[in-house]
N, CA and C atoms of all chains as a GROMACS GRO file, in nm:
protein
  588
    1MET      N    1  -1.674  -0.951   5.855
    1MET     CA    2  -1.753  -0.836   5.799
    1MET      C    3  -1.678  -0.757   5.771
    2THR      N    4  -1.566  -0.723   5.768
    2THR     CA    5  -1.472  -0.596   5.716
    2THR      C    6  -1.428  -0.633   5.588
    3PRO      N    7  -1.331  -0.744   5.586
    3PRO     CA    8  -1.279  -0.784   5.434
    3PRO      C    9  -1.391  -0.754   5.336
    4PRO      N   10  -1.515  -0.781   5.356
    4PRO     CA   11  -1.588  -0.789   5.210
    4PRO      C   12  -1.649  -0.609   5.223
    5LYS      N   13  -1.661  -0.518   5.313
    5LYS     CA   14  -1.678  -0.411   5.304
    5LYS      C   15  -1.550  -0.319   5.224
    6ARG      N   16  -1.406  -0.378   5.240
    6ARG     CA   17  -1.312  -0.285   5.202
    6ARG      C   18  -1.305  -0.357   5.051
    7LEU      N   19  -1.334  -0.467   5.012
    7LEU     CA   20  -1.347  -0.543   4.877
    7LEU      C   21  -1.438  -0.417   4.814
    8ILE      N   22  -1.549  -0.419   4.856
    8ILE     CA   23  -1.645  -0.301   4.747
    8ILE      C   24  -1.595  -0.198   4.687
    9PRO      N   25  -1.511  -0.126   4.758
    9PRO     CA   26  -1.459  -0.007   4.656
    9PRO      C   27  -1.344  -0.046   4.577
   10THR      N   28  -1.258  -0.146   4.629
   10THR     CA   29  -1.145  -0.197   4.546
   10THR      C   30  -1.217  -0.262   4.422
   11THR      N   31  -1.298  -0.306   4.426
   11THR     CA   32  -1.407  -0.377   4.270
   11THR      C   33  -1.457  -0.301   4.202
   12LEU      N   34  -1.474  -0.148   4.270
   12LEU     CA   35  -1.571  -0.075   4.188
   12LEU      C   36  -1.430  -0.021   4.097
   13LEU      N   37  -1.342   0.015   4.201
   13LEU     CA   38  -1.187   0.094   4.144
   13LEU      C   39  -1.165   0.016   4.008
   14VAL      N   40  -1.159  -0.148   4.045
   14VAL     CA   41  -1.102  -0.214   3.920
   14VAL      C   42  -1.214  -0.205   3.814
   15LEU      N   43  -1.318  -0.211   3.830
   15LEU     CA   44  -1.465  -0.164   3.730
   15LEU      C   45  -1.425  -0.102   3.681
   16GLY      N   46  -1.397   0.051   3.708
   16GLY     CA   47  -1.374   0.175   3.658
   16GLY      C   48  -1.271   0.153   3.584
   17ALA      N   49  -1.166   0.124   3.609
   17ALA     CA   50  -1.057   0.148   3.537
   17ALA      C   51  -1.049   0.070   3.395
   18ALA      N   52  -1.122  -0.063   3.421
   18ALA     CA   53  -1.106  -0.171   3.305
   18ALA      C   54  -1.200  -0.067   3.223
   19THR      N   55  -1.340   0.019   3.222
   19THR     CA   56  -1.404   0.078   3.132
   19THR      C   57  -1.350   0.156   3.123
   20LEU      N   58  -1.270   0.236   3.137
   20LEU     CA   59  -1.205   0.316   3.083
   20LEU      C   60  -1.096   0.322   2.988
   21LEU      N   61  -1.035   0.204   3.049
   21LEU     CA   62  -0.940   0.104   2.945
   21LEU      C   63  -1.028   0.111   2.819
   22ALA      N   64  -1.150   0.024   2.805
   22ALA     CA   65  -1.200  -0.040   2.714
   22ALA      C   66  -1.241   0.055   2.631
   23GLY      N   67  -1.252   0.225   2.698
   23GLY     CA   68  -1.309   0.293   2.649
   23GLY      C   69  -1.217   0.371   2.585
   24CYS      N   70  -1.119   0.381   2.599
   24CYS     CA   71  -0.985   0.442   2.494
   24CYS      C   72  -0.906   0.337   2.406
   25THR      N   73  -0.881   0.206   2.466
   25THR     CA   74  -0.809   0.122   2.332
   25THR      C   75  -0.842   0.145   2.229
   26PRO      N   76  -0.984   0.129   2.173
   26PRO     CA   77  -1.033   0.112   2.010
   26PRO      C   78  -0.967   0.250   1.977
   27THR      N   79  -0.971   0.343   2.018
   27THR     CA   80  -0.937   0.486   1.965
   27THR      C   81  -0.826   0.518   1.930
   28ILE      N   82  -0.721   0.460   2.030
   28ILE     CA   83  -0.577   0.458   1.996
   28ILE      C   84  -0.547   0.368   1.886
   29ARG      N   85  -0.606   0.250   1.890
   29ARG     CA   86  -0.556   0.143   1.783
   29ARG      C   87  -0.623   0.176   1.621
   30LEU      N   88  -0.746   0.249   1.624
   30LEU     CA   89  -0.800   0.305   1.499
   30LEU      C   90  -0.694   0.395   1.423
   31GLN      N   91  -0.594   0.479   1.472
   31GLN     CA   92  -0.505   0.583   1.454
   31GLN      C   93  -0.386   0.504   1.389
   32VAL      N   94  -0.331   0.423   1.412
   32VAL     CA   95  -0.229   0.345   1.395
   32VAL      C   96  -0.246   0.196   1.349
   33ASP      N   97  -0.306   0.119   1.355
   33ASP     CA   98  -0.354  -0.031   1.286
   33ASP      C   99  -0.399  -0.027   1.162
   34PRO      N  100  -0.368  -0.081   1.059
   34PRO     CA  101  -0.434  -0.068   0.931
   34PRO      C  102  -0.536  -0.186   0.926
   35ILE      N  103  -0.499  -0.321   1.028
   35ILE     CA  104  -0.582  -0.423   1.070
   35ILE      C  105  -0.705  -0.338   1.102
   36GLN      N  106  -0.746  -0.215   1.167
   36GLN     CA  107  -0.880  -0.153   1.190
   36GLN      C  108  -0.927  -0.081   1.103
   37ILE      N  109  -0.859  -0.080   0.981
   37ILE     CA  110  -0.918  -0.026   0.856
   37ILE      C  111  -0.964  -0.108   0.786
   38TYR      N  112  -0.903  -0.246   0.781
   38TYR     CA  113  -0.926  -0.338   0.704
   38TYR      C  114  -1.051  -0.420   0.740
   39ALA      N  115  -1.037  -0.423   0.892
   39ALA     CA  116  -1.170  -0.502   0.966
   39ALA      C  117  -1.284  -0.416   0.927
   40ARG      N  118  -1.298  -0.289   0.881
   40ARG     CA  119  -1.419  -0.239   0.846
   40ARG      C  120  -1.480  -0.267   0.685
   41LEU      N  121  -1.364  -0.322   0.625
   41LEU     CA  122  -1.396  -0.357   0.466
   41LEU      C  123  -1.542  -0.462   0.514
   42ASP      N  124  -1.586  -0.432   0.352
   42ASP     CA  125  -1.705  -0.554   0.355
   42ASP      C  126  -1.646  -0.688   0.335
   43ALA      N  127  -1.693  -0.817   0.389
   43ALA     CA  128  -1.627  -0.924   0.363
   43ALA      C  129  -1.625  -0.936   0.251
   44ASP      N  130  -1.699  -0.933   0.131
   44ASP     CA  131  -1.683  -0.946  -0.002
   44ASP      C  132  -1.563  -0.933  -0.053
   45VAL      N  133  -1.531  -0.778  -0.001
   45VAL     CA  134  -1.420  -0.659  -0.073
   45VAL      C  135  -1.293  -0.764  -0.010
   46ARG      N  136  -1.259  -0.784   0.081
   46ARG     CA  137  -1.177  -0.862   0.184
   46ARG      C  138  -1.142  -1.007   0.089
   47VAL      N  139  -1.230  -1.082   0.078
   47VAL     CA  140  -1.214  -1.219  -0.012
   47VAL      C  141  -1.152  -1.154  -0.126
   48ARG      N  142  -1.216  -1.079  -0.191
   48ARG     CA  143  -1.168  -1.028  -0.331
   48ARG      C  144  -1.054  -0.997  -0.325
   49LEU      N  145  -1.020  -0.912  -0.235
   49LEU     CA  146  -0.898  -0.819  -0.223
   49LEU      C  147  -0.781  -0.908  -0.190
   50ASP      N  148  -0.780  -0.987  -0.115
   50ASP     CA  149  -0.688  -1.095  -0.082
   50ASP      C  150  -0.615  -1.184  -0.198
   51GLN      N  151  -0.733  -1.226  -0.244
   51GLN     CA  152  -0.710  -1.302  -0.395
   51GLN      C  153  -0.658  -1.250  -0.520
   52GLU      N  154  -0.687  -1.087  -0.537
   52GLU     CA  155  -0.616  -1.017  -0.623
   52GLU      C  156  -0.455  -1.023  -0.552
   53LEU      N  157  -0.454  -0.999  -0.438
   53LEU     CA  158  -0.314  -0.954  -0.368
   53LEU      C  159  -0.226  -1.062  -0.405
   54ARG      N  160  -0.294  -1.202  -0.382
   54ARG     CA  161  -0.204  -1.308  -0.403
   54ARG      C  162  -0.166  -1.329  -0.557
   55ASP      N  163  -0.255  -1.366  -0.647
   55ASP     CA  164  -0.220  -1.324  -0.790
   55ASP      C  165  -0.107  -1.229  -0.825
   56LEU      N  166  -0.127  -1.090  -0.794
   56LEU     CA  167  -0.062  -0.952  -0.782
   56LEU      C  168   0.099  -1.054  -0.770
   57LEU      N  169   0.102  -1.107  -0.607
   57LEU     CA  170   0.258  -1.171  -0.588
   57LEU      C  171   0.292  -1.217  -0.718
   58ALA      N  172   0.232  -1.363  -0.719
   58ALA     CA  173   0.260  -1.418  -0.833
   58ALA      C  174   0.283  -1.379  -0.954
   59GLU      N  175   0.208  -1.300  -1.020
   59GLU     CA  176   0.253  -1.257  -1.146
   59GLU      C  177   0.361  -1.136  -1.130
   60ASN      N  178   0.371  -1.060  -1.024
   60ASN     CA  179   0.528  -0.993  -1.066
   60ASN      C  180   0.602  -0.991  -0.953
   61PRO      N  181   0.694  -1.109  -0.954
   61PRO     CA  182   0.792  -1.167  -0.871
   61PRO      C  183   0.946  -1.053  -0.863
   62ASN      N  184   0.901  -0.995  -0.943
   62ASN     CA  185   1.024  -0.875  -0.981
   62ASN      C  186   1.009  -0.753  -0.874
   63LEU      N  187   0.866  -0.738  -0.844
   63LEU     CA  188   0.862  -0.581  -0.758
   63LEU      C  189   0.844  -0.610  -0.590
   64PHE      N  190   0.843  -0.768  -0.572
   64PHE     CA  191   0.837  -0.760  -0.405
   64PHE      C  192   0.926  -0.882  -0.383
   65MET      N  193  -2.458   2.646  -4.791
   65MET     CA  194  -2.426   2.687  -4.659
   65MET      C  195  -2.433   2.641  -4.522
   66PRO      N  196  -2.572   2.550  -4.502
   66PRO     CA  197  -2.550   2.491  -4.383
   66PRO      C  198  -2.474   2.312  -4.397
   67HIS      N  199  -2.424   2.294  -4.496
   67HIS     CA  200  -2.352   2.179  -4.537
   67HIS      C  201  -2.210   2.235  -4.515
   68SER      N  202  -2.156   2.355  -4.537
   68SER     CA  203  -1.993   2.416  -4.480
   68SER      C  204  -1.986   2.426  -4.384
   69VAL      N  205  -2.106   2.468  -4.300
   69VAL     CA  206  -2.068   2.508  -4.163
   69VAL      C  207  -2.085   2.348  -4.057
   70SER      N  208  -2.141   2.255  -4.135
   70SER     CA  209  -2.148   2.120  -4.048
   70SER      C  210  -1.982   2.076  -4.069
   71ARG      N  211  -1.936   2.083  -4.206
   71ARG     CA  212  -1.825   1.998  -4.268
   71ARG      C  213  -1.694   2.106  -4.135
   72GLU      N  214  -1.714   2.254  -4.161
   72GLU     CA  215  -1.617   2.282  -4.049
   72GLU      C  216  -1.645   2.218  -3.916
   73ALA      N  217  -1.786   2.248  -3.888
   73ALA     CA  218  -1.770   2.157  -3.719
   73ALA      C  219  -1.706   2.053  -3.716
   74THR      N  220  -1.746   1.952  -3.812
   74THR     CA  221  -1.652   1.826  -3.841
   74THR      C  222  -1.476   1.820  -3.787
   75ARG      N  223  -1.425   1.902  -3.855
   75ARG     CA  224  -1.278   1.925  -3.852
   75ARG      C  225  -1.218   1.910  -3.691
   76PRO      N  226  -1.280   2.008  -3.643
   76PRO     CA  227  -1.220   2.034  -3.505
   76PRO      C  228  -1.250   1.893  -3.420
   77MET      N  229  -1.359   1.826  -3.474
   77MET     CA  230  -1.388   1.671  -3.399
   77MET      C  231  -1.275   1.547  -3.443
   78THR      N  232  -1.218   1.615  -3.570
   78THR     CA  233  -1.134   1.485  -3.609
   78THR      C  234  -0.990   1.530  -3.483
   79PHE      N  235  -0.975   1.664  -3.502
   79PHE     CA  236  -0.865   1.700  -3.404
   79PHE      C  237  -0.874   1.658  -3.293
   80ASN      N  238  -0.986   1.650  -3.228
   80ASN     CA  239  -1.026   1.654  -3.078
   80ASN      C  240  -1.029   1.466  -3.071
   81LYS      N  241  -1.044   1.410  -3.156
   81LYS     CA  242  -1.020   1.263  -3.141
   81LYS      C  243  -0.871   1.203  -3.179
   82LEU      N  244  -0.806   1.304  -3.284
   82LEU     CA  245  -0.660   1.283  -3.282
   82LEU      C  246  -0.599   1.289  -3.167
   83PHE      N  247  -0.606   1.400  -3.076
   83PHE     CA  248  -0.621   1.433  -2.947
   83PHE      C  249  -0.611   1.299  -2.824
   84VAL      N  250  -0.730   1.282  -2.839
   84VAL     CA  251  -0.739   1.165  -2.733
   84VAL      C  252  -0.679   1.043  -2.779
   85VAL      N  253  -0.688   1.012  -2.900
   85VAL     CA  254  -0.597   0.890  -2.927
   85VAL      C  255  -0.436   0.903  -2.904
   86GLY      N  256  -0.418   1.023  -2.894
   86GLY     CA  257  -0.266   1.050  -2.882
   86GLY      C  258  -0.217   1.055  -2.727
   87ALA      N  259  -0.336   1.113  -2.685
   87ALA     CA  260  -0.327   1.121  -2.530
   87ALA      C  261  -0.349   0.989  -2.457
   88ALA      N  262  -0.432   0.895  -2.532
   88ALA     CA  263  -0.438   0.751  -2.482
   88ALA      C  264  -0.309   0.645  -2.475
   89VAL      N  265  -0.231   0.684  -2.596
   89VAL     CA  266  -0.123   0.658  -2.638
   89VAL      C  267   0.001   0.659  -2.532
   90VAL      N  268   0.023   0.769  -2.526
   90VAL     CA  269   0.126   0.845  -2.420
   90VAL      C  270   0.100   0.781  -2.262
   91ALA      N  271  -0.050   0.796  -2.224
   91ALA     CA  272  -0.115   0.707  -2.108
   91ALA      C  273  -0.059   0.591  -2.092
   92LEU      N  274  -0.081   0.520  -2.173
   92LEU     CA  275  -0.042   0.380  -2.211
   92LEU      C  276   0.072   0.321  -2.195
   93GLY      N  277   0.174   0.402  -2.243
   93GLY     CA  278   0.316   0.378  -2.243
   93GLY      C  279   0.382   0.428  -2.086
   94VAL      N  280   0.314   0.537  -2.042
   94VAL     CA  281   0.374   0.600  -1.911
   94VAL      C  282   0.350   0.466  -1.811
   95ALA      N  283   0.199   0.411  -1.822
   95ALA     CA  284   0.162   0.314  -1.733
   95ALA      C  285   0.244   0.171  -1.756
   96ALA      N  286   0.289   0.123  -1.874
   96ALA     CA  287   0.373   0.075  -1.900
   96ALA      C  288   0.496   0.054  -1.862
   97GLY      N  289   0.560   0.197  -1.848
   97GLY     CA  290   0.672   0.227  -1.850
   97GLY      C  291   0.675   0.228  -1.666
   98ALA      N  292   0.583   0.232  -1.582
   98ALA     CA  293   0.599   0.233  -1.438
   98ALA      C  294   0.565   0.115  -1.416
   99ALA      N  295   0.506   0.009  -1.466
   99ALA     CA  296   0.512  -0.122  -1.481
   99ALA      C  297   0.615  -0.208  -1.507
  100PHE      N  298   0.702  -0.181  -1.611
  100PHE     CA  299   0.805  -0.266  -1.631
  100PHE      C  300   0.914  -0.184  -1.637
  101GLY      N  301   0.947  -0.059  -1.539
  101GLY     CA  302   1.045   0.031  -1.559
  101GLY      C  303   1.140  -0.010  -1.446
  102GLN      N  304   1.113  -0.115  -1.346
  102GLN     CA  305   1.225  -0.168  -1.283
  102GLN      C  306   1.332  -0.282  -1.332
  103THR      N  307   1.426  -0.278  -1.383
  103THR     CA  308   1.510  -0.391  -1.426
  103THR      C  309   1.551  -0.460  -1.338
  104SER      N  310   1.596  -0.578  -1.378
  104SER     CA  311   1.632  -0.724  -1.296
  104SER      C  312   1.795  -0.630  -1.218
  105GLU      N  313   1.844  -0.590  -1.283
  105GLU     CA  314   1.960  -0.501  -1.184
  105GLU      C  315   1.904  -0.401  -1.087
  106GLN      N  316   1.772  -0.309  -1.106
  106GLN     CA  317   1.757  -0.296  -0.989
  106GLN      C  318   1.674  -0.383  -0.874
  107LYS      N  319   1.611  -0.454  -0.922
  107LYS     CA  320   1.577  -0.572  -0.825
  107LYS      C  321   1.710  -0.641  -0.751
  108ALA      N  322   1.790  -0.674  -0.818
  108ALA     CA  323   1.938  -0.734  -0.688
  108ALA      C  324   1.960  -0.638  -0.645
  109MET      N  325   1.983  -0.493  -0.705
  109MET     CA  326   2.053  -0.388  -0.601
  109MET      C  327   1.949  -0.354  -0.465
  110ILE      N  328   1.824  -0.336  -0.482
  110ILE     CA  329   1.727  -0.346  -0.368
  110ILE      C  330   1.732  -0.477  -0.323
  111ASP      N  331   1.772  -0.640  -0.361
  111ASP     CA  332   1.779  -0.714  -0.254
  111ASP      C  333   1.912  -0.736  -0.187
  112ALA      N  334   2.010  -0.677  -0.228
  112ALA     CA  335   2.134  -0.666  -0.166
  112ALA      C  336   2.155  -0.552  -0.072
  113ALA      N  337   2.039  -0.456  -0.081
  113ALA     CA  338   2.033  -0.351  -0.009
  113ALA      C  339   1.932  -0.347   0.127
  114LYS      N  340   1.861  -0.474   0.106
  114LYS     CA  341   1.791  -0.550   0.239
  114LYS      C  342   1.859  -0.627   0.300
  115VAL      N  343   1.965  -0.688   0.255
  115VAL     CA  344   2.039  -0.764   0.340
  115VAL      C  345   2.144  -0.682   0.446
  116GLN      N  346   2.171  -0.566   0.336
  116GLN     CA  347   2.243  -0.463   0.426
  116GLN      C  348   2.201  -0.369   0.512
  117GLY      N  349   2.058  -0.408   0.537
  117GLY     CA  350   1.981  -0.327   0.602
  117GLY      C  351   1.983  -0.162   0.576
  118VAL      N  352   1.987  -0.127   0.435
  118VAL     CA  353   1.987  -0.005   0.362
  118VAL      C  354   1.818   0.026   0.310
  119VAL      N  355   1.735  -0.099   0.285
  119VAL     CA  356   1.651  -0.063   0.225
  119VAL      C  357   1.561  -0.168   0.320
  120GLY      N  358   1.415  -0.137   0.327
  120GLY     CA  359   1.319  -0.187   0.401
  120GLY      C  360   1.177  -0.213   0.357
  121GLU      N  361   1.111  -0.304   0.397
  121GLU     CA  362   0.959  -0.323   0.370
  121GLU      C  363   0.870  -0.247   0.429
  122GLN      N  364   0.805  -0.182   0.429
  122GLN     CA  365   0.725  -0.081   0.514
  122GLN      C  366   0.563  -0.156   0.529
  123ALA      N  367   0.552  -0.085   0.640
  123ALA     CA  368   0.383  -0.145   0.666
  123ALA      C  369   0.275  -0.100   0.545
  124ASP      N  370   0.314   0.048   0.480
  124ASP     CA  371   0.249   0.075   0.376
  124ASP      C  372   0.191   0.000   0.270
  125GLY      N  373   0.303  -0.087   0.264
  125GLY     CA  374   0.328  -0.169   0.102
  125GLY      C  375   0.426  -0.120   0.027
  126TYR      N  376   0.511  -0.029   0.072
  126TYR     CA  377   0.639   0.011  -0.017
  126TYR      C  378   0.748  -0.003   0.001
  127LEU      N  379   0.839   0.010  -0.065
  127LEU     CA  380   0.966   0.000   0.006
  127LEU      C  381   1.033   0.132   0.081
  128GLY      N  382   1.131   0.146   0.176
  128GLY     CA  383   1.141   0.272   0.184
  128GLY      C  384   1.323   0.232   0.247
  129ILE      N  385   1.401   0.367   0.261
  129ILE     CA  386   1.536   0.365   0.273
  129ILE      C  387   1.577   0.401   0.406
  130ARG      N  388   1.658   0.280   0.491
  130ARG     CA  389   1.644   0.294   0.656
  130ARG      C  390   1.731   0.419   0.662
  131THR      N  391   1.864   0.420   0.596
  131THR     CA  392   1.968   0.473   0.632
  131THR      C  393   1.996   0.600   0.524
  132PRO      N  394   1.919   0.702   0.480
  132PRO     CA  395   1.943   0.778   0.414
  132PRO      C  396   2.025   0.894   0.422
  133PRO      N  397   2.091   0.931   0.351
  133PRO     CA  398   2.087   0.919   0.136
  133PRO      C  399   2.125   0.794   0.107
  134ALA      N  400   2.059   0.753   0.021
  134ALA     CA  401   2.074   0.608  -0.070
  134ALA      C  402   2.163   0.701  -0.198
  135PRO      N  403   2.273   0.611  -0.245
  135PRO     CA  404   2.336   0.605  -0.350
  135PRO      C  405   2.221   0.659  -0.470
  136ALA      N  406   2.245   0.723  -0.563
  136ALA     CA  407   2.148   0.778  -0.685
  136ALA      C  408   2.086   0.648  -0.729
  137PRO      N  409   2.145   0.557  -0.774
  137PRO     CA  410   2.140   0.487  -0.870
  137PRO      C  411   1.979   0.342  -0.790
  138LEU      N  412   2.015   0.350  -0.618
  138LEU     CA  413   1.969   0.268  -0.533
  138LEU      C  414   1.833   0.344  -0.521
  139ALA      N  415   1.829   0.480  -0.518
  139ALA     CA  416   1.708   0.535  -0.464
  139ALA      C  417   1.660   0.537  -0.608
  140ALA      N  418   1.680   0.551  -0.714
  140ALA     CA  419   1.609   0.531  -0.820
  140ALA      C  420   1.564   0.417  -0.850
  141ALA      N  421   1.601   0.308  -0.786
  141ALA     CA  422   1.536   0.125  -0.814
  141ALA      C  423   1.426   0.126  -0.717
  142VAL      N  424   1.459   0.234  -0.585
  142VAL     CA  425   1.315   0.173  -0.468
  142VAL      C  426   1.222   0.304  -0.555
  143SER      N  427   1.255   0.421  -0.614
  143SER     CA  428   1.139   0.483  -0.646
  143SER      C  429   1.065   0.408  -0.748
  144ASP      N  430   1.174   0.361  -0.873
  144ASP     CA  431   1.055   0.281  -1.012
  144ASP      C  432   0.986   0.155  -0.953
  145THR      N  433   1.050   0.098  -0.811
  145THR     CA  434   1.028   0.023  -0.802
  145THR      C  435   0.873   0.019  -0.752
  146ASN      N  436   0.858   0.147  -0.653
  146ASN     CA  437   0.763   0.158  -0.603
  146ASN      C  438   0.621   0.261  -0.640
  147ASP      N  439   0.667   0.315  -0.783
  147ASP     CA  440   0.586   0.341  -0.878
  147ASP      C  441   0.511   0.211  -0.954
  148ALA      N  442   0.605   0.108  -0.959
  148ALA     CA  443   0.531   0.017  -1.019
  148ALA      C  444   0.434  -0.069  -0.909
  149ARG      N  445   0.463  -0.069  -0.818
  149ARG     CA  446   0.393  -0.147  -0.697
  149ARG      C  447   0.261  -0.092  -0.700
  150ARG      N  448   0.268   0.112  -0.710
  150ARG     CA  449   0.146   0.158  -0.709
  150ARG      C  450   0.056   0.124  -0.809
  151ALA      N  451   0.106   0.109  -0.913
  151ALA     CA  452   0.009   0.090  -1.044
  151ALA      C  453  -0.035  -0.060  -1.036
  152VAL      N  454   0.034  -0.164  -0.984
  152VAL     CA  455  -0.060  -0.298  -0.972
  152VAL      C  456  -0.137  -0.268  -0.861
  153TYR      N  457  -0.094  -0.232  -0.716
  153TYR     CA  458  -0.205  -0.186  -0.619
  153TYR      C  459  -0.346  -0.146  -0.676
  154GLY      N  460  -0.326  -0.035  -0.727
  154GLY     CA  461  -0.423   0.046  -0.801
  154GLY      C  462  -0.533  -0.077  -0.869
  155GLU      N  463  -0.450  -0.165  -0.962
  155GLU     CA  464  -0.546  -0.240  -1.040
  155GLU      C  465  -0.611  -0.349  -0.946
  156SER      N  466  -0.574  -0.390  -0.839
  156SER     CA  467  -0.613  -0.473  -0.720
  156SER      C  468  -0.700  -0.425  -0.670
  157ALA      N  469  -0.702  -0.292  -0.608
  157ALA     CA  470  -0.794  -0.220  -0.538
  157ALA      C  471  -0.899  -0.188  -0.630
  158ARG      N  472  -0.879  -0.149  -0.743
  158ARG     CA  473  -1.048  -0.142  -0.863
  158ARG      C  474  -1.124  -0.276  -0.843
  159ALA      N  475  -1.023  -0.384  -0.865
  159ALA     CA  476  -1.072  -0.522  -0.886
  159ALA      C  477  -1.174  -0.537  -0.753
  160ALA      N  478  -1.147  -0.538  -0.659
  160ALA     CA  479  -1.173  -0.568  -0.530
  160ALA      C  480  -1.262  -0.451  -0.488
  161GLY      N  481  -1.268  -0.345  -0.521
  161GLY     CA  482  -1.340  -0.213  -0.528
  161GLY      C  483  -1.324  -0.153  -0.385
  162THR      N  484  -1.181  -0.123  -0.346
  162THR     CA  485  -1.146  -0.077  -0.252
  162THR      C  486  -1.035   0.021  -0.322
  163THR      N  487  -0.954   0.120  -0.159
  163THR     CA  488  -0.836   0.195  -0.242
  163THR      C  489  -0.689   0.136  -0.268
  164THR      N  490  -0.631   0.212  -0.309
  164THR     CA  491  -0.488   0.173  -0.372
  164THR      C  492  -0.408   0.175  -0.198
  165GLU      N  493  -0.463   0.251  -0.101
  165GLU     CA  494  -0.387   0.269   0.005
  165GLU      C  495  -0.393   0.138   0.058
  166VAL      N  496  -0.546   0.101   0.057
  166VAL     CA  497  -0.594  -0.027   0.185
  166VAL      C  498  -0.532  -0.137   0.093
  167ALA      N  499  -0.546  -0.128  -0.030
  167ALA     CA  500  -0.460  -0.276  -0.101
  167ALA      C  501  -0.298  -0.286  -0.032
  168ALA      N  502  -0.228  -0.155  -0.051
  168ALA     CA  503  -0.104  -0.156  -0.041
  168ALA      C  504  -0.087  -0.244   0.110
  169ALA      N  505  -0.099  -0.176   0.209
  169ALA     CA  506  -0.119  -0.195   0.343
  169ALA      C  507  -0.178  -0.316   0.335
  170ARG      N  508  -0.258  -0.394   0.291
  170ARG     CA  509  -0.305  -0.517   0.335
  170ARG      C  510  -0.196  -0.630   0.256
  171MET      N  511  -0.139  -0.573   0.131
  171MET     CA  512  -0.039  -0.692   0.090
  171MET      C  513   0.090  -0.688   0.198
  172PHE      N  514   0.122  -0.598   0.226
  172PHE     CA  515   0.227  -0.612   0.345
  172PHE      C  516   0.155  -0.694   0.467
  173GLU      N  517   0.063  -0.651   0.509
  173GLU     CA  518   0.011  -0.740   0.622
  173GLU      C  519  -0.016  -0.874   0.590
  174SER      N  520  -0.076  -0.923   0.475
  174SER     CA  521  -0.090  -1.030   0.430
  174SER      C  522   0.001  -1.127   0.382
  175GLN      N  523   0.062  -1.064   0.275
  175GLN     CA  524   0.179  -1.137   0.217
  175GLN      C  525   0.344  -1.120   0.235
  176LEU      N  526   0.371  -0.979   0.255
  176LEU     CA  527   0.515  -0.965   0.241
  176LEU      C  528   0.578  -0.949   0.361
  177PHE      N  529   0.501  -0.907   0.496
  177PHE     CA  530   0.585  -0.890   0.628
  177PHE      C  531   0.598  -1.075   0.664
  178ALA      N  532   0.557  -1.160   0.613
  178ALA     CA  533   0.566  -1.310   0.633
  178ALA      C  534   0.698  -1.377   0.555
  179ARG      N  535   0.702  -1.258   0.446
  179ARG     CA  536   0.821  -1.329   0.368
  179ARG      C  537   0.968  -1.259   0.417
  180ILE      N  538   0.956  -1.166   0.516
  180ILE     CA  539   1.108  -1.082   0.552
  180ILE      C  540   1.157  -1.176   0.638
  181PRO      N  541   1.295  -1.190   0.569
  181PRO     CA  542   1.431  -1.297   0.644
  181PRO      C  543   1.438  -1.225   0.804
  182ALA      N  544   1.459  -1.322   0.889
  182ALA     CA  545   1.547  -1.270   0.988
  182ALA      C  546   1.633  -1.196   0.955
  183GLY      N  547   1.702  -1.094   1.029
  183GLY     CA  548   1.790  -0.983   0.983
  183GLY      C  549   1.726  -0.887   0.946
  184HIS      N  550   1.662  -0.873   0.841
  184HIS     CA  551   1.631  -0.765   0.736
  184HIS      C  552   1.532  -0.674   0.843
  185TRP      N  553   1.504  -0.551   0.783
  185TRP     CA  554   1.507  -0.454   0.845
  185TRP      C  555   1.332  -0.424   0.782
  186TYR      N  556   1.240  -0.398   0.864
  186TYR     CA  557   1.106  -0.339   0.814
  186TYR      C  558   1.021  -0.184   0.919
  187ARG      N  559   0.966  -0.162   0.851
  187ARG     CA  560   0.903  -0.026   0.916
  187ARG      C  561   0.778  -0.043   0.942
  188ASN      N  562   0.728  -0.051   1.082
  188ASN     CA  563   0.590  -0.089   1.131
  188ASN      C  564   0.517   0.039   1.076
  189THR      N  565   0.328   0.006   1.139
  189THR     CA  566   0.246   0.082   1.152
  189THR      C  567   0.314   0.230   1.199
  190ALA      N  568   0.365   0.223   1.287
  190ALA     CA  569   0.391   0.336   1.358
  190ALA      C  570   0.532   0.414   1.324
  191GLY      N  571   0.601   0.361   1.196
  191GLY     CA  572   0.698   0.432   1.162
  191GLY      C  573   0.826   0.419   1.208
  192GLN      N  574   0.844   0.290   1.282
  192GLN     CA  575   0.970   0.273   1.318
  192GLN      C  576   1.010   0.174   1.264
  193TRP      N  577   1.160   0.202   1.229
  193TRP     CA  578   1.262   0.082   1.155
  193TRP      C  579   1.236  -0.051   1.247
  194VAL      N  580   1.238  -0.186   1.266
  194VAL     CA  581   1.235  -0.281   1.316
  194VAL      C  582   1.309  -0.376   1.260
  195GLN      N  583   1.408  -0.455   1.313
  195GLN     CA  584   1.499  -0.595   1.281
  195GLN      C  585   1.418  -0.716   1.313
  196ARG      N  586   1.376  -0.786   1.184
  196ARG     CA  587   1.323  -0.901   1.238
  196ARG      C  588   1.421  -1.041   1.279
   0.00000   0.00000   0.00000
């Protein structure tokens, strides 16, 4: 009887912490991670850009 | 009278055309200078500096000097290379429909990072120099 009652506040605490973390993490990552900027690009732009960059590297070996 | 007025009006036009052509030639020259400004000596200098840990790739897609100040010829080599990179990133970005900054950062992320040999230094997205 007693252990389940103790479990309820613990579960609530864990859920609360998880919600807070989930709420904060994307905000922090948006500021430092270029992948986040890149992820917001249109899929067509992404595919086109990667192809352009592969060609760029192949055509300008002196610059990289 | 109207005839002479129209003639006078065409003269500045010719000057304007000459100016536009001249500006285009100068702009092309500058662009070509940026694209081909980097010499093979500069490339060799940068490669040596990368091995020494003086120069490294940055997450923004450009080269950086890890231990400033660098000797003037090396600083010029880095600057010339970055100018040339900026020009080609701009072309790729326009072709794909995005910005030069996004293209440059994606270049590091998708191509340049994987090519960094162990022992070389690079600057991560947080601005810290890290040894591979």
